[in-house]
N, C-alpha and C positions, 0 to 999 in steps of 0.2 A: 529630238527628246529631252525634255527637262532632267534637272537632277533629280527633283521627285519621284516623275515615271519613271527614270531607270534604277533608280535605289528600290521600287516597287516591284517593278520588273523582276530585278535579279531577286528579290527575295522569293517570288512565287517563282523562280525557274529553280533556285532552291530545294523547294520543298517540293518539288516533283522529282528532279533529277538523284536526290537522296534515295528516295523510294526505287529508281532504278535500277541504281548503283547497285543496290544489293542484291538486286536481281540479276543482274549480268554483269561480272567482274569477270570474265571470260579472257585479255586478252594477251599477250606475251609482253610481257615488261621486262625492259633490261635492268638489271642492277647494277647500281651505280659507278660501283668498284669494275667494272668492266672498261669502262670510259674513262678511267684514272679518280673518280670521286672517292676519298672515304666511305667505308662500309657504312651502309643506314642515312647515309646524307641525303642522293639522292637518287631517284629512279626514273627511266629514260622511256619515251615514247617515241624517239626519234624512226623506229621501222613501222610503225604504223602511217597509214594515211588517214589523211586529217581535213575534214570541211568545218568551217566556220562560218556562222553567223554574225557578221557585223554591221552595227550602228556607231556611227561618229558625228560628234558634233565639233566645230571647229568655229575659231573666228580670230582676225587678228586686232594688233593695239599698234600706236602710235603717239608716244606722249611724247611733247616737247615743252620746254621750258625758255625763259627769256626773261633777260633782267636788265632792266630799262631805270635811268633817272627816275622815272615817277612810280617804279616799285615793281615787284617780279610777277610774271603772269605765266599762265600754263594753258597748253590745252590739249585735250586729252580726244584723240579721234579713235572711232573701233567702227569695225564691219559690223554687219548683220548678220548675227549668227546662224548658220550653214547647216544641216541633218543631213547624214545621207546614210545611205543603206548598201550593203554589198558582202562578197562573199570572198576568203579566203581557203587557199591550197595549200597543204604542207606534207612534205615525203621526204622525210632525210633531211640532205642540206637542200633543197629546193622549195621556197619560200614564195606566194603571189597572192596577191590581194589585190581586190579594185571596187572602190565603191563612188554611188554617184548619188545626185540629188534625185529622188521620186518625184513624180508628178502631183503628187498630192497634196506635197510640201509647200505652204504658202509663210515665208518668213513675215517678221513685223512689219507693216508696210508705214510705222511713224518713222524707223531707223533706214527706210528706203533700200533700193534694191542694190544686192552684192549678185559681184560677177566671180567665179572660183576654180581654178583647176589647179592640180599637183600630181606628184608621185610619190611613191617611197621605198625603199628596200632598206633591208639589212641581212648581215650574214653574224653569226653570236656563234661564238663556238664557247670550249672552256674557259679559255685563257684571253682571247683578244674577241671585242665586239667592234662593227663599222655599224653606221649607221648613215643614210641620206636622205631628205627628203628637200621636196621644193614644192612653193604652193606661190600661187599668184592669185591677187585680190583687187578687185575695181569696183568702188562705192565705198563711201566710209561715212559716217556722220559722229559731229562733235558731242561726243558724251557727254560733260561738259556745259551744256549749251546754257542751262540756268546761269550760270556763270556772268555768260556774257549777253544774256538778252533775258535782263529780270524783269522788260515789259511783258515778256511771254508766256504763256501757261508753261505747266510743269510738262506737259506730254508733247511740247515743242522739241525737235533738235533741227539743227542746222547740219541742211545736208551736202555732201561732197562728192556727187558721183564722178568727179574729174578724176580724182586719187586713184592712183595706182600704184601697186607693189610689187616685188617678188621678193623672196627669200629661195638661198640654197644655201644647203644646212648638211655639213659631212663633220661626224668625227668619228677617232676611233679611238678605244680605253683597251687597257689592260688591268685584269681581275687579279688582285695579289690573291686574295684565299679560294685560288680557283678547287683546290681539295676538297672544298668543303660548302661553297657558295656555287648556285648555278643561275646563271644570266637567264638562260632558256627558258628556266622555272619561272624567273621575275619578272619576263616581257612577253612571252609568249605560249610557255604552258606546252610547251615539247618536251619537258619533264617537269617534274615533282620533288619540291625540297620537303623532305622527311621531317628532319630535323633543322632548326634554327638555325641562322648562318647568315656574315655579312661581310661585306669586303670593301677596305679602301680601293680605290679605283684610281688613275692617272689618265692622261693620254691627249692627243692632240686635236683642237675643233677648228674647221676652215666655217665662214658666214660670208656668202657677200648677198648684200641688199640692195633693194634700188627703191628710190620714190620717185613720179612722175605726177605733175598735175599741170592743168592750164594756169592757173596762176599759183600765188604765194601762199605755201601751208598756212601762214597767217592772213584770214581773209584783210581787205583794208577795210572793211567797214566794221572791222573786230580791233585791230591793232595798228596805228601808222606807220608800219614801218617794213625794210623792203629786206622780205626773206628769199628760201629756195623753194625753186621751182621743180628742182630735180638733183637728185645726188646717186652717187653709187660706190657705196661701203665696202671694203675688202677688211676683212678681220680672221686672224691667225693667232690662236691662242694657247696656251698651257691651261688644262683644267684636272684637278682633280677633286674628289669628294668620298661619300659612301655609300654604297647601296646594300640592301638587306629585307631579308624575307623571313615572316615569322609565322610557320602551321600553327594551327591549332584544332580542337575537337579531337575526340576518341579515336580517327582512326589518319589523324595530320592531315585532313583532305582539305580543311579549309585554309583561307589564307592570308596575311596583311602583307603589304611589299611596299617600299617607298625609295626611294631616292633622290638626293642633292650633290648637285654637281656642279660647283662655283668655279671661275677663272678668269684668267687676265688674258687681254690679247693686244696685240699691235695690229692698229686698224688705221688704215689710209683709204684716200678716196678723191672723189670731186665732187661739188657742187654747186649749180649757177643760181644767181640772184636775181629775183625780180627786177626789171627796168633798169638795169644796169651793164646787161651786158656781161658782167663779171664772171668768167668762172674758177673759182677756189680748188688749189689741189692744198689736202693736209694732212699730215699722220698725227696721231694720237695714242697714247696708252686710254684702253677700254677696258670694259667688262662683261664678262659673258656669264648666263647661268642655265643649266637645265635642274626641272626639277619634277619630279613623279610622284604618285599615290596610287595606290590598288587594292582592292579586296575581291575575293570570286572563292568558289570552290573548283578543285583540281581532282578531279574522281578518276575511275579506269577508264572511262568511256566517254564519262562526257566532262565536259569543264566549262564554268559561266563565271563572269566577274564582270569587273565596273574598273577603270583606270585616267586618271586626269592624268594630260601632262602638260607642261610649259616650259617655253624656252625665249630666253630673254639677250638682247644686246644692248649695251650701253656705251655711249661716248660723246663727245663735246668736238665735232668735226667741225663745225663753226666758230669755233672760239667761245664764244656767250652765249651757245645755244644748244644745251643737251638735251639730247630726247634718246629714247628708247624703242624697239621693235620688238614685239612680244607676238607668239605664236602659242595658241592653247587648244586642247585637243581633249575631249572627251570621248571616252570609246567603252562602248558597251559590247560583248563577245559574247555569244554561246556554240559550243564546239563538240563535233562528235568525233571519235576515233575509229577508224574500219582498221578489219585484221592488215597483216605486211600484204602488199600486192605480190602476187607469184607469176613471175614472167622469166621466160628463156632469152629476153635479147642482149645477146653478149656487149653490144654496143651502150646502153644503159645498166648494165653491169659494169662495166669498164668506166663508166663516171661517176660510178657510185648510188647506181638507182635501181 
């Protein structure tokens, strides 16, 4: 789903849901002060069973720079954009979401075929939030092909179906202003921010990225250098930034939310150089960042919105070949809150469900 289509669909859903909300606002809502928030800042829906329809677009980028006596060069690889649909289920602390590529989705053929699989989960409390995701991509194209093949037409893209990448990402953050700002409202709409609030956050992030290809990341017919065909990179860093949510509208059910969380990391790993049989081990100081921006409507029964998220890791493991790996996600969601599930199962009650 393109950005324009996603915005149009969001607007259409908002018109329908606002009318529905006016007729059906009868759920049990938990006042925020019962969960440790200041009075009037947050309302919670954690005891309701929630079902969410999810549409997610995603892609990955690898940007490589080279400085040689003849000049400076850049190669910008990107995967074909994938579009997936799925469902999410939330109840109290238990969250599950699954999306997959639908049979009717056809990626743009000029960008080549792409294969992908991944998982993700998170635990978001009032003070601490933890997130993890794994993404594997196979199949890239050279986004700036016109810079390297000026004789080709504008619709030509150099394809690299042999490139495979993997990303493991985990972070844990502490929210300082946890009495007024709700991470659950910003990320998952399991709560609602009633008044504008933000918070500085800090924490730790760990990344593990791998790149593997049948030949050099810099093809010989583009630039005559021996470069890496494989690398495995670990990055452990300290991050800090700001997150915030601005509710608006007559009943403060519309919202804008955003975050920027940069950080530095100690990065170490190994790379293999094509044609030389050389494997290099190195460690460097690198940079990482997380950013997100979203808008939506968070009602009593329904919620709907869209959010863009980007995760970047930059380093210079090769010494004179700085590169960055970027995972990007565009998410549209439409959710409905049912009443609290009633059961007498002692085991479920013992674990808080």
